[in-house]
DSSP file (Angstrom, degrees, kcal/mol; ACC not computed):
  #  RESIDUE AA STRUCTURE BP1 BP2  ACC     N-H-->O    O-->H-N    N-H-->O    O-->H-N    TCO  KAPPA ALPHA  PHI   PSI    X-CA   Y-CA   Z-CA
    1    1 A M              0   0    0      0, 0.0     2,-0.4     0, 0.0     0, 0.0   0.000 360.0 360.0 360.0 127.0   86.7   76.7   71.8
    2    2 A K        -     0   0    0      2,-0.0     2,-0.3     0, 0.0     0, 0.0  -0.846 360.0-176.0 -98.5 139.8   83.7   79.0   72.1
    3    3 A L        -     0   0    0     -2,-0.4     0, 0.0     2,-0.2     0, 0.0  -0.941  33.3-143.0-130.8 152.4   82.7   80.3   75.5
    4    4 A S  S    S+     0   0    0     -2,-0.3     2,-0.2    56,-0.0    -1,-0.0   0.556  72.0 106.5 -89.1  -6.5   80.0   82.4   76.9
    5    5 A V        -     0   0    0      1,-0.1    -2,-0.2    55,-0.1    55,-0.1  -0.542  43.6-177.7 -76.7 137.7   82.3   84.1   79.4
    6    6 A R        +     0   0    0     53,-0.3     2,-0.8    -2,-0.2    -1,-0.1   0.451  65.0  78.7-112.1  -8.2   83.1   87.7   78.4
    7    7 A N  E     +A   59   0A   0     52,-0.7    52,-2.9     2,-0.0     2,-0.5  -0.859  58.3 155.6-104.7  99.9   85.5   88.5   81.2
    8    8 A V  E     -A   58   0A   0     -2,-0.8     2,-0.4    50,-0.2    50,-0.2  -0.973  17.8-173.6-133.1 122.1   88.8   86.9   80.2
    9    9 A L  E     -A   57   0A   0     48,-2.5    48,-3.7    -2,-0.5     2,-0.3  -0.948  16.6-139.7-116.0 128.8   92.2   88.2   81.4
   10   10 A K  E     +A   56   0A   0     -2,-0.4     2,-0.3    46,-0.2    46,-0.2  -0.621  40.0 138.3 -75.7 140.2   95.6   87.0   80.3
   11   11 A G  E     -A   55   0A   0     44,-2.2    44,-2.9    -2,-0.3     2,-0.4  -0.969  46.8 -97.8-167.1-175.4   98.3   86.5   82.9
   12   12 A K  E     -AB  54  28A   0     16,-2.3    16,-2.7    -2,-0.3     2,-0.4  -0.945  34.8-117.9-118.5 132.9  101.1   84.6   84.4
   13   13 A V  E     + B   0  27A   0     40,-2.7    39,-2.7    -2,-0.4    14,-0.2  -0.592  34.6 170.2 -73.9 127.3  101.0   82.1   87.3
   14   14 A T  E     +     0   0A   0     12,-3.0     2,-0.3    -2,-0.4    13,-0.2   0.674  63.4  20.3-109.3 -24.3  103.1   83.4   90.1
   15   15 A V  E     - B   0  26A   0     11,-1.1    11,-2.8    35,-0.1     2,-0.4  -0.985  50.3-173.5-149.6 139.4  102.1   81.1   93.0
   16   16 A V  E     - B   0  25A   0     -2,-0.3     2,-0.7     9,-0.2     9,-0.2  -0.969  10.3-171.7-128.8 113.5  100.5   77.7   93.2
   17   17 A T  E     - B   0  24A   0      7,-2.6     7,-2.3    -2,-0.4     2,-0.3  -0.908  13.0-156.4-104.0 104.9   99.7   76.6   96.9
   18   18 A E  E     + B   0  23A   0     -2,-0.7     5,-0.2     5,-0.2     2,-0.2  -0.638  15.8 174.6 -93.3 141.5   98.6   73.0   96.9
   19   19 A G        -     0   0    0      3,-2.0    -1,-0.0    -2,-0.3     4,-0.0  -0.441  50.5 -81.5-118.0-162.7   96.5   71.5   99.7
   20   20 A M  S    S+     0   0    0     -2,-0.2     3,-0.1     1,-0.1    -2,-0.0   0.919 121.6   2.6 -71.0 -44.9   94.9   68.0  100.1
   21   21 A A  S    S+     0   0    0      1,-0.1    20,-2.8    20,-0.1    21,-0.4   0.666 131.0  35.0-117.8 -26.0   91.8   68.7   97.9
   22   22 A V  E     - C   0  40A   0     18,-0.3    -3,-2.0    19,-0.1     2,-0.4  -0.838  58.4-152.3-128.8 163.3   92.3   72.3   96.5
   23   23 A A  E     -BC  18  39A   0     16,-3.8    16,-2.8    -2,-0.3     2,-0.6  -0.969  13.5-135.5-132.3 152.0   94.9   74.6   95.4
   24   24 A T  E     -BC  17  38A   0     -7,-2.3    -7,-2.6    -2,-0.4     2,-0.5  -0.941  20.9-165.4-107.9 130.3   95.2   78.4   95.4
   25   25 A V  E     -BC  16  37A   0     12,-2.5    12,-2.9    -2,-0.6     2,-0.5  -0.936   6.9-158.2-116.9 125.6   96.6   79.9   92.3
   26   26 A K  E     -BC  15  36A   0    -11,-2.8   -12,-3.0    -2,-0.5   -11,-1.1  -0.890  10.5-168.2-102.9 127.9   97.8   83.5   92.0
   27   27 A V  E     -BC  13  35A   0      8,-2.7     8,-2.4    -2,-0.5     2,-0.6  -0.965  16.8-142.3-120.9 121.5   97.8   85.0   88.5
   28   28 A D  E     -BC  12  34A   0    -16,-2.7   -16,-2.3    -2,-0.5     6,-0.2  -0.756  20.3-180.0 -80.5 119.3   99.6   88.3   87.7
   29   29 A V  E     -     0   0A   0      4,-2.5   -19,-0.2    -2,-0.6     5,-0.1   0.247  46.8 -99.8-106.8   7.0   97.3   90.1   85.1
   30   30 A G  E >  S+ C   0  33A   0      3,-0.6     3,-2.2   -18,-0.1    -1,-0.3  -0.114  96.9  69.2  99.7 159.8   99.4   93.1   84.7
   31   31 A G  T 3  S-     0   0    0      1,-0.3     3,-0.1    -3,-0.1    -1,-0.0   0.763 127.5 -60.8  65.1  23.8   99.4   96.6   86.0
   32   32 A G  T 3  S+     0   0    0      1,-0.2     2,-0.4     0, 0.0    -1,-0.3   0.614 105.1 133.2  71.9  15.3  100.3   95.4   89.5
   33   33 A N  E <   -C   30   0A   0     -3,-2.2    -4,-2.5     2,-0.0    -3,-0.6  -0.844  35.6-168.9-101.2 134.7   97.0   93.4   89.7
   34   34 A T  E     -C   28   0A   0     -2,-0.4     2,-0.4    -6,-0.2    -6,-0.2  -0.990   9.2-155.7-123.3 132.8   96.7   89.8   90.8
   35   35 A I  E     -C   27   0A   0     -8,-2.4    -8,-2.7    -2,-0.4     2,-0.5  -0.847  10.3-156.1 -97.3 135.1   93.8   87.4   90.6
   36   36 A T  E     -C   26   0A   0     -2,-0.4     2,-0.3   -10,-0.2   -10,-0.2  -0.955  12.2-175.8-115.2 128.3   93.5   84.4   93.1
   37   37 A S  E     -C   25   0A   0    -12,-2.9   -12,-2.5    -2,-0.5     2,-0.5  -0.871  17.5-146.5-117.2 152.9   91.6   81.4   92.2
   38   38 A V  E     +C   24   0A   0     -2,-0.3     2,-0.3   -14,-0.2   -14,-0.2  -0.984  31.3 166.2-110.2 117.2   90.8   78.3   94.3
   39   39 A V  E     -C   23   0A   0    -16,-2.8   -16,-3.8    -2,-0.5     2,-0.1  -0.900  38.4 -95.1-134.5 167.5   90.6   75.2   92.2
   40   40 A T  E  >  -C   22   0A   0     -2,-0.3     4,-1.8   -18,-0.2   -18,-0.3  -0.391  31.1-119.0 -82.9 163.2   90.6   71.5   92.9
   41   41 A M  H  > S+     0   0    0    -20,-2.8     4,-1.9     1,-0.2   -19,-0.1   0.825 114.5  61.2 -67.3 -32.2   93.8   69.5   92.8
   42   42 A D  H  > S+     0   0    0    -21,-0.4     4,-3.2     2,-0.2    -1,-0.2   0.909 104.4  47.8 -54.1 -52.0   92.3   67.4   90.0
   43   43 A A  H  > S+     0   0    0      1,-0.2     4,-2.2     2,-0.2     6,-0.3   0.823 109.0  52.7 -63.4 -34.9   92.1   70.5   87.9
   44   44 A I  H  X>S+     0   0    0     -4,-1.8     5,-1.5     2,-0.2     4,-0.9   0.920 115.3  42.1 -68.8 -39.7   95.7   71.6   88.7
   45   45 A K  H  <5S+     0   0    0     -4,-1.9     3,-0.4     3,-0.2    -2,-0.2   0.948 114.3  51.7 -71.9 -51.8   96.9   68.1   87.6
   46   46 A N  H  <5S+     0   0    0     -4,-3.2    -2,-0.2     1,-0.2    -3,-0.2   0.890 118.9  34.5 -50.3 -49.2   94.6   67.9   84.5
   47   47 A L  H  <5S-     0   0    0     -4,-2.2    -1,-0.2    -5,-0.2    -2,-0.2   0.588 102.7-130.2 -85.4  -9.2   95.7   71.2   83.2
   48   48 A G  T  <5 -     0   0    0     -4,-0.9     2,-0.4    -3,-0.4    -3,-0.2   0.889  37.1-176.7  63.6  41.3   99.4   71.0   84.3
   49   49 A I      < +     0   0    0     -5,-1.5     2,-0.3    -6,-0.3    -1,-0.2  -0.593  10.9 154.6 -75.5 127.5   99.3   74.3   85.9
   50   50 A K    >   -     0   0    0     -2,-0.4     3,-2.0   -37,-0.0   -37,-0.2  -0.952  49.9 -70.4-141.5 163.7  102.6   75.5   87.4
   51   51 A V  T 3  S+     0   0    0     -2,-0.3   -37,-0.2     1,-0.3     3,-0.1  -0.296 118.0  29.7 -56.5 130.4  104.4   78.8   88.2
   52   52 A G  T 3  S+     0   0    0    -39,-2.7    -1,-0.3     1,-0.4     2,-0.2   0.252  85.8 135.1 101.3 -11.0  105.5   80.6   85.2
   53   53 A D    <   -     0   0    0     -3,-2.0   -40,-2.7   -40,-0.1     2,-0.5  -0.513  56.1-129.9 -69.1 140.3  102.6   79.3   83.0
   54   54 A E  E     +A   12   0A   0    -42,-0.2     2,-0.3    -2,-0.2   -42,-0.2  -0.812  44.5 170.3 -80.5 129.2  100.8   81.9   80.7
   55   55 A I  E     -A   11   0A   0    -44,-2.9   -44,-2.2    -2,-0.5     2,-0.5  -0.933  36.7-118.4-145.5 159.8   97.2   81.3   81.5
   56   56 A S  E     -A   10   0A   0     -2,-0.3     2,-0.6   -46,-0.2   -46,-0.2  -0.910  18.9-150.2-104.1 122.7   93.7   82.7   80.9
   57   57 A V  E     -A    9   0A   0    -48,-3.7   -48,-2.5    -2,-0.5     2,-0.5  -0.859  14.5-164.3 -89.3 115.5   91.5   83.9   84.0
   58   58 A L  E     -A    8   0A   0     -2,-0.6     2,-0.5   -50,-0.2   -50,-0.2  -0.932   4.0-167.2-104.7 128.3   87.8   83.4   83.0
   59   59 A I  E     +A    7   0A   0    -52,-2.9   -52,-0.7    -2,-0.5   -53,-0.3  -0.950  21.2 152.6-116.8 118.5   85.4   85.3   85.3
   60   60 A K        +     0   0    0     -2,-0.5     2,-0.3   -55,-0.1   -55,-0.1  -0.822  18.8 144.8-148.9 109.6   81.7   84.6   85.3
   61   61 A A        -     0   0    0     -2,-0.3     3,-0.1     1,-0.1    -2,-0.0  -0.987  47.6-143.9-143.6 146.6   79.8   85.2   88.5
   62   62 A T  S    S+     0   0    0     -2,-0.3     2,-0.3     1,-0.3    -1,-0.1   0.631  91.8   4.6 -85.0 -14.3   76.5   86.4   89.5
   63   63 A S        -     0   0    0      2,-0.0     2,-0.5    -3,-0.0    -1,-0.3  -0.888  53.8-163.0-165.6 147.5   77.9   88.1   92.4
   64   64 A V        -     0   0    0     -2,-0.3     2,-0.4    -3,-0.1    -3,-0.0  -0.989  24.8-166.9-125.7 120.0   81.3   88.9   94.1
   65   65 A M        +     0   0    0     -2,-0.5     2,-0.3     2,-0.0    -2,-0.0  -0.893  17.1 170.2-118.0 142.8   81.1   90.0   97.6
   66   66 A L        -     0   0    0     -2,-0.4     2,-0.3     2,-0.0    -2,-0.0  -0.989   7.6-179.9-139.2 142.5   83.5   91.5  100.0
   67   67 A A        +     0   0    0     -2,-0.3     2,-0.3     0, 0.0    -2,-0.0  -0.997   5.8 172.6-143.3 151.5   82.8   93.0  103.5
   68   68 A K              0   0    0     -2,-0.3    -2,-0.0     1,-0.1     0, 0.0  -0.943 360.0 360.0-159.5 138.2   84.9   94.6  106.2
   69   69 A E              0   0    0     -2,-0.3    -1,-0.1     0, 0.0     0, 0.0   0.351 360.0 360.0-111.3 360.0   83.9   96.3  109.5
């Protein structure tokens, strides 16, 4: 599979929190760093994502925003 995404991190799924329509997935990418993603429940089921899985995190975004006052 060829992708245009250049930011790919390998990691291990540590937490899957399922909701009605979406799930939150936490992935340990090493060095004490965790990436959290929100995906649909359909995606979780189709990919068979579960705690302990080795997974790739693909990041392609035009902007990433955080704010704190």
